[in-house]
C-alpha positions, 0 to 999 in steps of 0.5 A, a space after each residue: 563301399 557296400 556299406 554306403 547303401 543300406 535300406 531298411 523298411 517296415 511299418 513302425 507306427 506310433 504304437 510299434 517299437 523300433 527294432 534294434 539292429 546289428 552289424 551284418 557282413 559277409 560275401 556272395 559267390 555264384 558258381 565259386 566267383 564273387 558277385 560283382 554287382 548285386 544286392 542282398 535282402 534280409 526279410 523276417 522268416 515269420 514276416 514280422 518286422 522290417 526288411 533290409 537290402 544292401 548292395 553287394 560289391 565285388 562279392 562283399 556286403 555290410 549293413 545293419 539288420 534286426 535280430 532273428 531268422 531271415 529269408 535271404 534273396 540275392 540279386 545278380 544285377 549283371 545277369 538279371 538272376 535271382 537266388 533264394 526262393 521256395 525251391 532253393 531257400 537261403 537263410 541267415 539267423 542274426 543274433 545280438 552280440 554275435 559276429 553275424 558274418 554270412 557267406 552265401 555260395 550259390 549255383 547258377 544252374 548253368 
């Protein structure tokens, strides 16, 4: 189900090349429990290129992301919390011809 929504944004005008994307999948746990309802976003660590966001359902996600180092943000919709910031960064390195499976285990700080 998580593959149903995968949003990629960026500015690819006539003079810019379209980024090649690769399958990415994984899991998200908060305090050792699967994230029931949320989103995960992948943004270029160097701020160049497009971003991708997808739904996390029952702890799982799947989408297509351009290669490279990514800053990752996780949104917990039920508890209205966000994870992945300067104080507690989350990262992923998407590689061509790799499995690109990521597991994010975050603590809520409760």
